[in-house]
N, C-alpha and C positions, 0 to 999 in steps of 0.2 A: 382408418377408423371414427364409426360415431361414437358417440358415450354411451347408446347400446351394445353395442358389435364388441368394443371392449371390456364390458362389464359383462358379457357372453364367453370371450375367447382367451383374454388375455388376465383381466383380473384373478388373482390366488391369495391376497392377505387375507380370507380366511381362514385358511386351513395351512398358510404353509409362516413357518414361526417367523415375527421379526421383529415387535418392540418388546426385546428380554430386556434382564439384566446384564447378559453378559457382553449383548449387542453396546449399550446405552456405558455403560464401563469401559468396554475396550474404545468406542467411540469418545470418552469423553476422558479417555487417557492420553489417546493419540492426540489426539484436540487441545488439550493439555502442553504437551510437546510441542505441538505444528505454532502453534501460540507464539513460539517464542522464537521460532525460524520467520513467519509473518513480520513480528515486531522488527526484528533484525532488521532483514531486507527492506520493512517499510522507513523505516529511523535511515537504514545507508539511499536505498535511490529512489525514495518515493512511491516505489509498486506494494502493491498489492498479492502476493499469488494465492490463483486459492488451491485447498489442499486436499481438494476430497477426490484424487489420483492417488496422488502420493497415501491417502489412509487408508485405500480398498487393499491397495498391493500390499504395506505393513501388514493391516488386518488377518487379510486369505493369508498369509507367510506366517506369521506367530500365529493364529488358530490351526495349519496344517502342525507346525511343528509341536503343540500343546494336545493334539488329537496324537500324531506319531506316539511321542512321549508315555500317551495312555494318563493323561488328567484330566480328557473329556471324554464323554462318551458319543459323544455326535460334534460331526464339523460344523459349522454358522452357514446358516443356507444364504442363499444368494438376496431371499428381502434382508435378511439377519443384516451383512455385512451393506445393504443400500440403508438401512436404517444405523449402522455406526458411522455411517461414513456423513450423513445428516446432521447427525451429534458432531464427530469433528470438524467438520462443517461449521457450522456452527460460532465455535471453539475456536478455531484456530485464524478463521475469518473473520467472522460477523461483528468481533469486538474488539477487534483492533487498530480502525481505521480513524478514529476519532485522537489516539495518541498520535498519531505520527503524523499526524495537519494541524489539528486547533489548541489541542495538549501538549502539544510540542510548543506549537505559534506561541500559545501561553504562556510556554517556559520560557520562549528566549524573548518576551516584551517582561516580564519581569526581574531579566539576568541586565535588560540595559538600565536596570532604575538601578542597582546593585552594585556598589564601589569594585567588591569583589569581583563582582561577574556569574557568582552564582546563580540569582534569580531563587527562587524558592517553588516548594510542590504543592499545590494543595490538598488540604485536608485527605486520608485513604479514600475516608466514606463516601467522601463527592470525588474521586476516580469511580469506588464499586458502584453507586447507586444510577451515576450520570452514568457508564459504559451499560449497565443491565438495561434500564430505561429505553436507551436508547436501541438495543436489542433487540430487546421485548417489543417496541416500537414499530421496528421497523418487520419481525415476523409477523405480529399481529396483523398491519394493514397491507399485509401478502394475502389475507384472507378469501379476501373476495375476488383478488385477481384471479385464483388457482384455475375455478371450474372455465371459465370464459377464454384465460388463454392458455391454458394447457387441454383442458377435454373438449374444447369445441372449437378456436381456432388454430389448436394445436403449432401453437408460432416450436421455432425448434428449439431455443435454449441450447446451444452446443457445448456449452461446460456440462447441461444435467446428462444430454444424447453421450457425448466419452465417457462420463463419468459407468453413466449404463453398459457399453460397449466395452469400458475396459472389464465389470465386473463380467461381462460374458463368456469376456475371451477367457479370465483366468478361472471359473469352473469349465471352460469349454478345452481347454489344456493345458494340463498340467505341469506339460512341459517349459511352457512360455513365459507360463505366472516362476516359476522356480525360476529361470532367467531373466527376469524383470525384478524378480527379488534380490537374488543375487547383486545384480546391478547396483541397488538400491541399498542394498549392505554392504558392500565393497569401496563404493562413492563415500557413502555416508564415511566408514572409518580412514579412508583416504582424507577428506574434509574436515574431522574432526581434530588429526596433526596438526594443524595449520594455526589454532588461536594457541597452540600448548608454545609453540616456535617464536608466532610475532605478534601475539595479545599480550599473553600471560607475563606479571613481571616476574622469573622466575632467577633475573641473573641480577646480584648487588654491583651497581652503575659503580660503586664509589661508596667511602664512607666518608661525610662533614665531618663541618669542625667539632662538631656535639658529638662525635664517634657514634650518630647515626647511618643504619643502611638505608640508601639510594636505590630503590629498585628498577631495573630498565629489563624489555626482553630479551631473548635469548639472540636472536637475531632482527636488525629492524626492518620494522614495520613496508616504510617507504624507502625506496631505493634509487640514486639519485643515477639513473643510466643514461638518461639524456642529456648529459654536460658536457659533451663531447660538442653538441650541435652548436653553432654561435651564439656568441651571448643577445639577449634580448633587452635593449631600449638598458638607463643609466636609474639608480636607486636616488633618491631626491634626500638632501641632508637639512634638517631642522629650519635652517636659515633659505630653506628653498633651491637653494645649490645643488649641484649635478653632482652623486657619488661615484659610487665604483658601478662597472659594470653588470649586469643583472645576467645569473645563469637560469639553463631553462630550470629546475631547479626550482629556483626564485618563485615562478611561477603558478608551481604545484607540476610541472611535469615528469614527475615520479611513478616507477612503480611498483605496484601494491601487490608482498608477497605471500596477499589472504584472496585467495584463487574465489572469493564469495563471491567477487561482482562479475567473475567471468563463468560465473556458473547460471546467473543471474541473465548475462547476455546471452548463453546460450540458449533461453527461454524467450526472449522479448525478440528478436530475428535482427539480421543485417539492416533491413533500412532503417529501424528504428538507433541500434546501437553506431551504423557510423553515422546518421543526422548528429548522435552526440559527438561525435567524434569533428566532425567539422565546425562545430558550437566553440565545442575547444580549446581548439588550433588558433579558431579567428579571434577569442576570447585573447588566447595570452599572446596571438603575434599582432593583433590589427588594436582589436577596445583596449586593452590591457595599456597596450604602451604610450596608445594618443592619449589616455587619462591623466598619466603622471606628468601630464603637460597641462593640464584641460583645467586652470585655479577657477577660483570663484570668490566675489565677497560676501558674503551673509551678510544677513540684517543687522549681528550682531558686530559685524567687523572682523573676526577672522576670514583668513584664508584658504578655502577647503579645496582641492586637487578629486578629480573623480576617482582619481585610481590614489588610494593614499601610499599603501604601499602593492606588492609585487603578488605578493601571497596572498595579498583578501579583495582582488580583483573580481573573484568571481563571487563573491557576495557583493558588491559593492555595485560595480560596475555591471557583469554577469547579470545581478537578482533585478534589474530595471531592464535589460532586457528578457532575459526571460521569463519573468513572470509573466507580462505583456503578452508576449505570445501564447501563454498555456492559458491564457484566459480567453483573448478572443477565438483562438483557433476550435477551445471547447464551445463554448455559447455561440460559435457560430456553426460549429457540425451539430451543434443541438437544433440549432434554427432548421437547418438543411434539413431536417429530421421532420417538420412539421406533417407532413403523413402521417409518421410513426403516431404525431403528436395528436393528429385529429383521430387516428385512430384507434387510440388510446380513453378517446373521450366518449367518441361516438359507439365504439364498441364494445364500450364497458356495460353488459345489462347485466350484471348479479345474479348469472350460472346460467339463467334461463330458467323452467319447468325442473320442482322439484320431485322429485319419486322414496317408494323406501328406500331401494338403493341408496340413494345418495344422503339421506339423511343418515343413513346408516354410516355409511364410510368418509364424509366429507366432512372437515372445520364446522360446526355449527355460526351462523352468525351472529351469535350471544356472545364470545368466546370474541369476534370483530372489534363488537358493540366494547365489554364491558375490557379486554387487553390494552385498544386505542385509549379508552375511559383511564384507566388505572396509569397505564405507560406515560401517559401525554400531562398526566393532570405530574405525575413527577419529576419531567423534565423541564414544565415549565414551572414547580416551585424551585429546582437546584437551579436555573437560567437565571431567577429572580432574586435568590438569597445570598448569591455567589458569585453572579457574574452580574449582577448591574440590567438585567433584559427586563422591564416595568410588564407586570404578566396578564397584561392584552398586548403585547407587542408578543409573546412567549407562545400563547396561545394561536397567534397568530402564524409563526412557528412549525406549529403543530398540521395545521390545516392545510401550511405550504408543504408541509410536509407531503402531507396526503395526495395529496396533488401531483407531486414531482416525481413521486415515489413512482404510482401510478404509469407518468412516463417514462421513466427509467427502466422499469421492468421491463415496459412491451421494446425499449431499446435492446436490450438483455436478449432478450426473448427473438429478437429478430437477427439482431449480430453479432450478440457475445460480449458489444460492451456494455459496461455499465456506464452513464456519463453522471459518475459520481461527483466530478474536478468542475464543472460545469452546473451540475446541482448548486455545489456548494459555493462557484462565483455568481451567480444570480442571486443566493442567498445574501451572499455579501456589500454588491451593490444595492440591495433592494433596504437590508437595513442598514447597510452606508446614510441613507439617506434618511430612515426613520427615526436610528438612533444620535445624541447627539456626537459630534461631529470628536468626543474625548474618549470616547466608549469603543476603544479597539475591545477589549477584552469582549464585550458585548458583541460586537461585530464579529470573534472570530467564532462564537461560543453559539450563536443564531441560525449561523451558514451549521457548524458543526452538524444540527440535528438533522437537518434533513440529507447530508452528505452519509453521516454512517446510517441513519436508517434506512435511507434507497437503498445501501448496498448490503444492511441484511434483510430485506426483502425480496432483491432482485438473488439473494444465496437461497433462500429459501425455495424461489422457484426453478432453481437449479435441480436443487434436490426433491422438488417436487416431480419436474419434469423426468429425474430418475425412475424415481420410484413410480414414476404413470409408465413408461416403457416398460420395465420389469412387473408391473401387476400390482405393486405394491398399495396397501392401503393407506390415504395420506392423512388420515385424521393422527392416525400411529404415528408417521413423520413426523406430523408438525409434532407432537409432543416431544419427540427423539432430539428434534432442533433446537424444541425448548430449551429443554435440559441439557441440550449443552454452551448455551450462556454464560452457566456459574463455574463451569471450570476453567471458561474461556476468558470471563473475567477476569478471577484470580489470578492466569500465569498471567494476563495480560496487564494487570498492574503491577502484578512482584515484577516479571520483566523490565517494565519503565523504570520500576526504582532501580531495581538490578544496571542495568545500559546506562539509564541519566540520573545519577545521584544528584549531576547538580548542572545548570545550564552551560557547565565548560566542554561537557561531552557535543552539546549541540553545536558549541559556536568557537571555539577552541579558546576559550578563555578570553583576558583582556589583552592578551600580551600577541591575541592574533595565530596562535598556534594553529595544526591541523586538527578540526574539528575528530572526532571517531564515528561522530557522526552525523554527516550536513543535513539529514532529514529535510530534503528540497522541493517535499509538499508541504510541509510548514511555513516554509522560508515565503512558497510564494502567499501564501495563506498570510503569514502578515506583511507582506509587502502592500495584500490592498488594503489590511485594514491603516496599516501607519500610510496610504495615502488619503484616506478618508478622517485621518486624524492631523495630520499634517499640513495638507494641501502643495496644490503644487508649489505657491509662490514661496514656498521655505525649503523647498531642495533645488538641488546643483542644480544649473541649465542641462546639461548632460545629463542627468539623471530625465530630466523632464524629456529631452528628445528620443533618448532611449525607446522610454515609457510611448511615446509616441510609434516610435520604428518599432517596434516589438509588435504592438497592436496591428499596423501597416500588414509585417511579414507574418504572422498568425496567421489572419486574413487570408491573404493573397494565398497562404500552403493550401489552406483548405479550399478556396477556389478551383487552383490548380487542380486538387484531385477528383474534382466533379467535370472538370470541363478537358481533360486530356484522355486519349485515347488510353485505353486497358491496360494494354501494355506496356503502356509508358509510365503509366502511376507508379512504378518501382522508384522510378527516378526521378521522382519529385520526396525532394526532402521529407524526415516524420514533423508535424509540426513539435508530437509531445517530445522527440528526441531533441530538436532542437533547442526549447525551453530547458529540457534537461539537463542540456552541454551547458547549459549555461549559466545554469546554479549549482553544479559541482563543481569540486577541486579535478585540473584534469589527469590524474589518476583514476578515475573511474567513469568516463567515457573511454579513454583506454583497456580499461580491464574489459570492460562491456563489450568493444570492438572485438578485440580476440575470443573469447567467448562466442560472438556470432557469428565470427569468423569461420573457425573451428566446427561450428555446427555446420553453417553454411556446406565447407567440404567435406563436411560427413554426408550429409544429406546427396550430395553430388555423388560419392563417392561408391557409397553402400546404401540405398533409401530403406533399404528393408530393412537394413540391420540398423540403421536412424533411428528410424519407425518407431523401433518395437522397444531401443536402449535412449535414446535420447533422454525421453523427459526423468526417466527413473534413476539417469547417472548423476543428472538439471541436479533435481531435485533432494537426491542425496549427499550430494556432496553442500548444500545449500542448509540442509537440516543437519550435516555431523558439528558445520560450520558455526551452524548459529546454536547450537544445543552445549557443542565446548565454549563457544562461546559467550553463553550464561555462566559458564564454571570459571572462565578468565576475570571477566568484570566481579565474578564476586570474588575472587582472590585479590583482584587489583582492589578495589573500593573500599574491605574491609580486613583485608587480612595482611596484601603484602602496598599497604599505602607509605608514599616516599612521607617524608616529615616535613 
């Protein structure tokens, strides 16, 4: 359809309720809860999952129940639910990206300089204002892209299309809606039981000499199911000699009883999950054991081994393999999209002619100008006052964000992949040159500007695509999206304090225990910042070789995807999967592989059933586990505290 045809045949935003109080409140409430789930998953896996589909199913089901109970006179209209999912999506998706990457990495850096390994949080007002300004910047810079990419070029924006299709199916078939709602609810209840058993410290493990209770979970979360396999190498004693044989569990080859990673694997697919498993096995059986024998005399005269302990191999050897794989593959994939990049600038015409209908429904350009000025000024102020980024370089970061977000949004519209990782790495490389070598903090947070704002822009355009297909008023949907930032910020900041009271939850502490949240995205960002700060000359030679090997492997995989026949691409390992497999303890890739394998089998055995219920079941498990994980974190960190 042309834009004129759309206004004549599809648009109904003037007479169908859309931006209502109940829609915004429902979206804010659901987004608040789903923000916890995304933060939980992001800190576990580095992924940030869309929440629009889950919010649509939940909202429709909740409002159906409210109407049947006689507490509401009318059902929520399809445009109200669409507006609701905009608010929920902004709250649950647009506000958490910086916490699982740049801010978590900053927390790790602070822990490195702390003898206790706990590090320290930034002031709460910094978390709040940084999140609000980044999300708002991303929302407003999407304004001039909307008419061009959605109304006129009609880019696909597959996630927006999926949300619109889901809403249409819910309103068209009450039976299907009920099945999805029940699947979401029942899987959520099942998932909620696991943190009570494997995470919350409900059992008194022992009473110490001072008569204090020492707590633990009812069942250990990580079970040593693989120790029947042959031993892998030998531990090394303090004098450098060989110690006892190392069991598979010493290399993090365990089974995680918390099924959240199995649920995540159901969503990411078999190719990515299998690639993660391959990387994990290579690290455990090849790179890790070799690193135990790779000694190096550091400039300070101290002997350093590439793998200091088996259980730390994923954040020593694995880090310098995995992060470069993700960096080179992300940037090269982005470069291969040169046609998309060219179209992003050559096709950007500001929306074309403006008539009265456009003036009355589209978001005014003045909102873009004033919003960018306000949000950009806020970002520059905080970057300068808190992170040591000079004002002129902070302003440059905002300008670069405007340009890179334009490209990222077009990539999202064409492929449903928002290259926030590549955007962040481009900024890190740029500011690694512009900032002093010691400015790891500035490097991280300047990159966080682009990654955070670009993901927020792409999220808004996905939601506006859904509204476009349903005939919604884009200005009212924009307002709903902006309002979701409030509840999302509150949830994300609160959740980060609850999940990560100190950096030991991210690092495992100074004794190298199993971290509750490995935060692989943050590990990769920190690795790039450390590289600029320390320089290659101060790194173990194995790490340097791993960096170049990882860069080459990441680039090779991207090239293979381009040159092999389409049918053979499924057999090319995923660069993202390999990178994450090196950056995570083995029990996470293994659990995700199990989930992906189960989803693949479900699809093969009953495709129609899987297409209908796979996403609700996986989303329900993740939501139930994550929300109960919040309660477990509160209990463990503030009530059932070990002495």
